C-alpha positions in Angstrom: 0.0 -0.1 -0.1 2.8 2.4 0.9 4.7 1.5 -2.3 1.6 2.5 -4.5 0.9 5.6 -2.4 4.7 6.6 -3.0 4.4 5.7 -6.8 1.3 8.0 -6.9 3.2 10.9 -5.5 5.8 10.5 -8.4 3.3 9.9 -11.0 0.9 12.8 -10.2 3.2 15.4 -10.8 4.3 14.0 -14.3 0.9 13.7 -15.2 0.0 17.3 -14.3 3.3 18.2 -16.4 2.2 16.4 -19.3 -1.1 17.9 -19.2 0.3 21.3 -19.0 2.6 20.6 -21.9 -0.3 19.2 -24.0 -2.1 22.4 -23.3 0.5 24.8 -24.1 1.2 22.7 -27.2 -2.3 22.9 -28.3 -2.5 26.8 -27.5 0.7 27.3 -29.6 -0.7 25.1 -32.6 -3.9 27.4 -32.6 -1.9 30.7 -32.6 0.4 29.1 -35.4 -2.9 28.4 -37.5 -4.3 31.8 -37.0 -4.1 34.0 -40.4 -1.4 36.4 -40.1 -2.6 40.1 -39.6 -1.1 43.2 -40.0 -4.0 45.2 -40.9 -7.8 46.0 -40.0 -6.9 46.2 -36.4 -5.8 43.7 -33.8 -2.0 43.9 -35.2 -0.1 42.8 -32.3 2.4 41.1 -34.4 3.5 44.5 -36.0 3.2 46.3 -32.5 5.6 43.6 -30.8 8.2 44.3 -33.4 8.5 48.2 -32.4 11.7 48.6 -30.1 10.7 49.3 -26.7 9.6 52.4 -25.5 10.1 54.1 -28.8 6.7 54.9 -29.4 5.6 58.7 -28.5 1.9 58.4 -29.0 -0.2 55.7 -28.8 -4.0 55.3 -30.6 -6.6 52.9 -29.5 -9.9 52.3 -30.4 -12.1 50.8 -33.2 -11.7 51.1 -36.8 -12.4 54.9 -36.8 -8.8 54.9 -35.7 -7.1 52.5 -37.8 -8.4 53.7 -41.0 -8.0 57.4 -40.2 -4.4 57.6 -38.3 -1.3 57.5 -40.5 1.8 57.3 -38.3 4.3 57.3 -40.8 2.8 60.7 -41.9 2.7 62.1 -38.2 6.3 61.2 -38.1 7.2 62.9 -41.6 5.2 66.4 -40.2 6.4 66.4 -36.7 9.1 63.7 -36.2 7.1 62.0 -33.6 6.8 58.2 -33.4 3.2 56.8 -33.1 1.3 53.4 -33.3 -2.5 52.4 -33.8 -3.0 49.5 -31.9 -6.9 49.3 -32.2 -9.2 46.8 -33.0 -12.5 46.1 -35.0 -15.5 47.8 -33.4 -13.2 47.4 -30.0 -15.6 47.8 -26.9 -14.4 49.8 -23.9 -13.3 46.8 -22.2 -11.2 45.5 -24.8 -9.4 48.9 -25.1 -8.6 49.0 -21.6 -6.9 45.6 -21.6 -5.1 46.5 -24.9 -3.9 49.6 -23.1 -2.6 47.4 -20.1 -0.9 44.9 -22.4 0.6 47.7 -25.0 2.4 49.3 -21.7 4.2 45.9 -21.1 6.6 47.3 -24.1 6.0 50.8 -24.6 5.8 54.0 -22.3 4.1 56.5 -24.7 4.0 60.2 -23.3 0.4 60.6 -24.9 -2.6 57.9 -25.2 -5.2 59.1 -27.6 -8.5 56.9 -27.5 -11.2 57.4 -29.6 -14.2 57.6 -27.5 -17.4 56.6 -29.4 -16.8 53.4 -28.1 -18.6 54.6 -24.7 -21.8 53.9 -27.0 -20.8 50.6 -28.0 -22.9 47.5 -26.8 -20.6 45.1 -24.5 -20.5 42.4 -27.7 -20.3 44.3 -30.9 -19.3 41.0 -32.8 -15.6 41.2 -33.2 -14.5 39.9 -29.9 -13.0 36.7 -31.1 -10.7 38.9 -33.4 -9.6 41.3 -30.6 -8.7 38.9 -28.0 -7.2 36.1 -30.1 -4.7 38.4 -31.6 -3.6 39.5 -28.1 -0.4 37.9 -26.7 -0.4 35.2 -24.5 -0.8 37.1 -21.0 -3.0 37.8 -18.3 -4.8 40.6 -20.0 -5.7 38.4 -22.8 -7.6 36.2 -20.1 -9.1 39.4 -18.5 -9.9 40.7 -22.0 -11.4 37.6 -22.9 -13.5 37.3 -19.5 -14.9 40.7 -20.0 -16.5 39.6 -23.5 -19.6 37.3 -24.1 -19.8 33.8 -23.4 -17.1 31.4 -25.3 -14.4 34.2 -25.6 -12.5 33.0 -22.6 -12.8 29.3 -23.7 -11.5 30.5 -27.3 -8.5 32.5 -25.9 -7.0 29.6 -24.0 -8.0 27.0 -26.7 -7.8 28.9 -30.4 -7.3 25.8 -32.2 -11.0 25.3 -31.9 -11.6 28.1 -34.4 -8.6 27.8 -36.5 -8.0 24.0 -36.9 -9.4 24.2 -40.5 -6.3 25.8 -41.6 -4.3 23.1 -41.3 -6.0 22.0 -44.8 -6.5 25.7 -46.3 -3.6 27.6 -45.1 -1.8 27.0 -48.4 -4.5 28.7 -50.3 -4.4 32.2 -48.7 -4.3 35.4 -50.5 -1.3 37.5 -50.2 -2.0 41.1 -48.5 -1.8 44.0 -50.9 0.5 45.8 -48.5 3.1 45.3 -46.0 1.2 46.1 -42.7 4.1 46.1 -40.6 5.3 49.4 -42.4 2.2 51.1 -41.6 2.0 51.0 -37.6 -1.6 49.9 -37.7 -3.0 52.2 -40.1 -4.9 50.4 -42.8 -5.5 52.4 -46.1 -9.1 52.5 -47.7 -8.9 53.6 -51.3 -12.3 53.5 -52.6 -14.6 56.7 -52.3 -18.2 56.9 -51.6 -19.8 60.6 -51.7 -21.6 61.4 -48.5 -24.4 63.9 -49.4 -25.7 64.4 -45.8 -25.1 63.7 -42.0 -27.0 60.8 -40.9 -27.8 59.9 -37.0 -26.0 56.7 -35.8 -28.1 55.0 -33.2 -26.0 54.1 -30.3 -26.5 50.6 -28.7 -26.6 52.1 -25.3 -27.8 55.3 -23.5 -26.6 57.6 -20.7 -28.0 56.0 -17.7 -28.0 52.6 -19.1 -26.1 49.6 -17.3 -24.0 49.4 -20.5 -23.1 52.7 -20.7 -22.0 53.0 -17.4 -20.0 49.8 -17.6 -18.3 51.3 -20.5 -17.9 54.9 -18.6 -16.1 52.6 -15.8 -13.5 51.2 -18.3 -13.0 54.5 -19.7 -12.2 55.8 -16.1 -9.7 52.6 -15.7 -7.9 54.0 -18.9 -7.6 57.4 -17.6 -6.4 56.3 -13.9 -3.9 54.0 -15.9 -2.7 56.6 -17.7 -2.3 59.0 -14.9 -0.6 56.5 -12.7 2.1 56.1 -15.3 2.6 59.6 -16.1 0.9 59.6 -19.4 -1.5 62.2 -20.8 -4.9 60.5 -21.8 -6.9 62.2 -24.7 -10.2 60.9 -25.4 -11.4 62.1 -28.9 -14.2 61.5 -31.4 -13.3 61.7 -34.7 -14.9 63.1 -37.9 -17.7 61.2 -39.0 -20.8 61.4 -41.5 -22.8 58.9 -39.0 -23.0 61.1 -35.8 -24.8 60.7 -32.6 -27.1 63.5 -31.5 -25.7 66.7 -29.9 -26.9 65.7 -26.7 -25.2 62.3 -26.8 -22.2 63.8 -27.8 -22.5 66.6 -24.9 -23.1 64.0 -22.5 -20.0 61.9 -23.5 -17.7 64.8 -23.5 -18.9 65.9 -20.0 -18.5 62.4 -18.6 -15.3 62.1 -19.9 -13.8 65.5 -19.2 -15.1 64.8 -15.5 -12.5 62.2 -15.3 -9.1 63.4 -13.4 -6.3 64.1 -15.6 -8.2 63.1 -18.8 -9.0 65.6 -21.7 -11.9 65.1 -24.3 -12.0 66.5 -27.8 -14.9 66.7 -30.3 -13.8 66.6 -33.5 -17.0 65.5 -35.4 -17.8 68.8 -36.8 -14.7 69.8 -38.1 -15.0 68.3 -41.4 -14.8 71.7 -43.2 -11.7 73.0 -41.0 -10.2 70.0 -41.6 -10.5 70.3 -45.3 -12.3 67.0 -45.8 -14.1 66.7 -49.3 -17.4 65.0 -48.7 -17.5 64.1 -52.3 -14.1 62.4 -52.4 -12.5 61.6 -49.1 -14.8 59.2 -47.4 -14.7 55.3 -47.9 -18.4 55.2 -46.1 -20.2 57.2 -43.7 -18.0 56.4 -40.7 -14.5 55.8 -42.0 -12.2 58.0 -44.1 -10.5 57.0 -47.2 -6.5 57.3 -48.0 -7.2 60.9 -48.8 -9.3 61.8 -46.0 -7.0 59.9 -43.6 -4.1 62.2 -45.0 -6.0 65.4 -44.1 -7.2 64.5 -40.6 -3.5 63.1 -39.9 -2.2 66.6 -40.9 -4.8 68.1 -38.5 -3.3 65.8 -35.7 -0.2 66.5 -36.4 -0.9 70.1 -35.9 -2.6 69.4 -33.0 0.4 67.3 -31.4 2.9 70.3 -32.2 0.4 72.6 -30.4 0.8 70.3 -27.3 4.4 71.1 -27.9 5.3 67.2 -28.0 8.9 66.6 -28.4 10.0 63.4 -30.3 11.8 60.9 -28.4 15.7 60.9 -28.7 17.5 58.0 -30.3 14.5 56.9 -32.4 15.2 54.9 -35.4 15.2 57.5 -38.0 16.3 55.4 -41.0 13.4 52.9 -40.1 11.0 55.8 -39.8 12.3 57.2 -43.1 11.8 54.1 -44.9 8.1 54.0 -43.5 7.6 57.3 -45.0 8.9 56.3 -48.3 6.8 53.1 -48.0 3.7 54.9 -47.6 4.2 57.2 -50.6 5.4 54.4 -52.9 2.1 52.3 -52.1 0.1 55.5 -53.0 2.0 55.7 -56.3 1.4 51.9 -57.1 
């Protein structure tokens, strides 16, 4: 009997280690099978290639960031380095955990958060993408736990979603551009004229439980930035599908009430920025390449007015190659 107990004491740890090893192997296999992603948000592969503490400005939020902000152009205009580490239809809770994970390798001077996510529902239909491309970390698990049912399981075991690519991976299309050179920006070339502004119906209302849930995560974002000595700026980007004036006013008031945070409303600056409604929109929510250029010039001027100085020692050759790549991409 004693021999059996002694054997069990030796065998149990071995079994636990074997199961843990299998779990890690299955996780890594699932991550390996995921399609490479360097555009359209959730671009962690590109973000983690940045030299540590080399990013001056970090942009977070939804597609209204990664389609509208061009880091290479900001660098050309100001010498300031930046990255758009946003995600598709990214909810407030996911944006918070993106920030936490982003600060593992970067310590930006400014964090800009596109604030229309305050009116998003808890589930915007892209949780799977936002979470699965996060690095293996506690933040990945916490982000998944803040999503709808099933995302936590998928974050731990991505193989269940991507196992089909064992057979289909070889048939993938090659991306049209090298996203690692664009620092999170996704160019949109198509133009669709926007003749009039429309109202966008939010998923939540002020006073609604979801709105308060989102506001709490924005409060956490502001608090985290404050604790790290980072200036936090919430902003609402230009759009032709706007919320009502009352909704925007409530959004701005709630965000400006957060200690240490600023909030900017740029929805009505379409003419001031120089956006051509006949040629500069991809759709009612997103600027195309030409519109993004104009908005980015506006952002660059805003950063200059803040007196933001570039980080000394940034890889100038790398950033100039990114600027050149951007213009080569436009020419082609």
